[in-house]
N, C-alpha and C positions, 0 to 999 in steps of 0.2 A: 875274923872280921877282916883278914887281910885281903880276902878274894872280893869284898865288897869295896874296899879302897881302890883296888884295881880296876874295878867296873867304872868308879868314879872318873878315874883317870882317863879310861877309853871314851866315857861319853863326852868328857871335856873336849876332845879332840875332832867330834863329830860336828859337821854343820848340819844338824837336823833343824809347821804351825801344830800344836796339839790338837786333839780332838776337841769339840766344843765343850765347854764346862759345865755339862748336863750329866755325862757318864765319864768320870775321870777314873779309869781302870786299866790296869795291864792284864791282859786274859792270860790264864793258864791253857793247856792244851786240853784238860779233861772236860767231857760234855755231862751234863746232868743225865743220871741214870734212867734206863728204859722204864716209863710208868711213873717216874717221879716229877715233880713240880717244883721249881725254886722261884720264891718271890723276895725280890731286892728292893731296898729303898737307897737311894743314890742322893746324899744330901751335900749340898757345895756352898759356901758362902764366901763370896769376893770382898775381902778386907778393903784391899787397895786394887782398883780397876779404874775402868775408862769414866770419864765424868760429864761428856758431853756428847749428844748425838752426831753420829759419824755416818754420812751416807745413808740416813734413813734408819740407823740401826741406834738401839736404846744404849745408854751407857750401862756398864756392868758394876760400877762401884757400889758396894753395900746392898747387892742383889742376892737372894736366896735361890738356888736351883732344886726342885724336887723331882726326881725322876724314878717313876714305878718301871721296874723291869720283871717280867714274869715268863720264865723259860721252861718248857717241856720237853723232856727226853722221849723220843719216840721209839729208837732202838738204842744199843749199847753204843752206837757211834754216831747217832743223827740227833740233833734237837733244834728247836726253834724258839726264838725270844721275841719278845714284843715291848716296846719303849713308849712311855707316855711322858712326855717332857712337859715342866711347868715351871713357871717362874713368879716369885713373890717379891715385890719390892714397890717403892711409891713412884709417883710421876707416871703412872699408867704400865708400871712394869710388872704387874700382877695379871698372869694371863695363862691359860693353855697353850703351849709354845709348839707342838708338833707330836709325831707318832713315826717310829721306825720299826720295820720288822727284820729279823736275823735269823736266818737259817744257818747251820753250822754242822760239818761233818769232821770226824776224828780218824785217825788211823787206829784201828782195832787194836786192843792189848795183846791179842792172840799172834799179831805178826811179830812182836818182841823187837820193836825198834829200839835202839839206845836212847833215843829221846822221844818225848810226847811230841805230836805233830797233829794240828787241826788246822781247817780253814773256815772262817766266817765271811759271810757276804752280808751287809747290811744295808736297806735302801729304805727311803722315806721323805718325809717333807717336813718343814718348819716354816713358821711365819717371818715374813721379811723383815719386821721390827726387831726380831731376836737374831736372826741369822741371814746375810746377804744373800747366801745360796739357799734357795727354798726347797729343791729337790736334789738329793745327793745319793752318791753309791759309795759304800766302802768296802774294799776286799783286804781282808787282814789274815795274813798266814800268821801261825803261832807255833814257836817252837820252844820247848821249856825241858829242864831236867832238874833233878833234885840229887845233889852229892851229900850224904850224910846230913849235915846241919845246913848247908849252903843250898839255896834255890835261885835258878834264874831263868827268866822268861823273855824272849825278844818277840816283838811283833812290828814286823816290817810292813807297815799297813799302807795302802794306795786308795786314795780318795778322788772322787770325779763329780763335778757339779753338772746337773742337766738344764739347771734354771737358775740364772744369777751372774755376777760379774765374771765367775771363773768358767762359766760353761764352756768357753772355746779354749782354756788352757791345759786340755787333756788330764791326765792323772798327776797328781802331786804325791810326792812320799812324804809320810807322817810316821816316822818309827817311834814305837814305844818301848821300853826295856825295864826290867825290872830285877833287883837283886836284892835277897834278903837271908837272914842268918837266923836259925833258931837259938835263942838264948835261953829258953827253957822249953819244956813239952808245950806249953801255952801259948809262949808270946816268942813272935818273929819281929825282929827289927830290919828296916832295909831302905832302899832309896828306888824311888820310880821317876823314869825320866819320859817326857812326852815332848814331841818337836814336830816341826814341818819345815822343808826347805824350799816349798814351791814345785814348779813343774820340773820333771827330769831334763836335764841338760841344758835347762833354761831358769837356773836356780834365782830365787829372789835375793836381793840385798840383805845382808845379814840382819840389819835393823828391822826389814821387813818379815824375817822369818820368825818362828814362835819356839821358844826354848824355855821349858819349866821342869823344874826339879823339885820332887817331892821326898820329904822325910815320913816314912810310913811305918805302920805297925799293923800287924795281923794277929788276931786271937782264935786260938784253936781250941775252944773249951768244951765243944760239942760238935758232933760230925752232922748234925741236923742244922747247924748254924754256921754264918759267916759273918766276919767284922773285920774291917779294913778302915783305917782311919789315918789322916797326915795332913802335913803344913807344907805348901808348895809357894815357891818363888820364881817369878818370871824373870827371865834374863834379858829380854829385848824389849823394845818399845811397843810391839806388835801383841805382846802377852800382858795379861793381867799380872800385876805384879806380886800381890799375896792371896792365897786361896787356902781355905779350910775344907777338908772334905772328911765324910763318914759314910760307909757303905754297910748296911746291915741285912742279911739275908737268911732265909728260913727254908729247908727243904720239906716238902710234904710228900 
């Protein structure tokens, strides 16, 4: 566990807005097997979030996000994912929010690289009442490594808005980092970090940046199934304060 503690210290020194709270996940480098399909349900509930309409965006307090993700593996190194974002809440906050498509390529295992590497590109739209930037692109490099019981994944993500208040800001830096440790053959405990600094070399003031840290659990009880759950805390005024998340996936 000392390596996870070192990871916390490293993260605390970074000036790192997290990805929107529909799919809260640090990616591993592995793609879905050729001919297989993964179906995932991302369930996130904001216990303590914004409470007023801001620039036309609905508040996030006590709202539930349900995202359906379907990913198909076309080759041993190429997959495509599809997302359907949904919101459940009072005062007009129950709606279909938008959809994204996400192709991803990975370095084949035959290359025998010392770390896992892949790159994901995600593009789509979302309604302005739920996201000020309604057309966005995400470029997510992924590097991960497993040392015995310790696992670390780093996603130095770039995001670009094509329609909305950030469309002229260029690419923003939104790093995601995960460290976990296998306490048993089934249970892994760890930390997940999600953040955003704003545009390169023109970083937002710290209080406008987004910094979230999740205590998370992964359960590996069956190779066909995936489970990840956690509780997250936001450290800046731009971040939702407390969020609970659960991801359940099944391979076919």
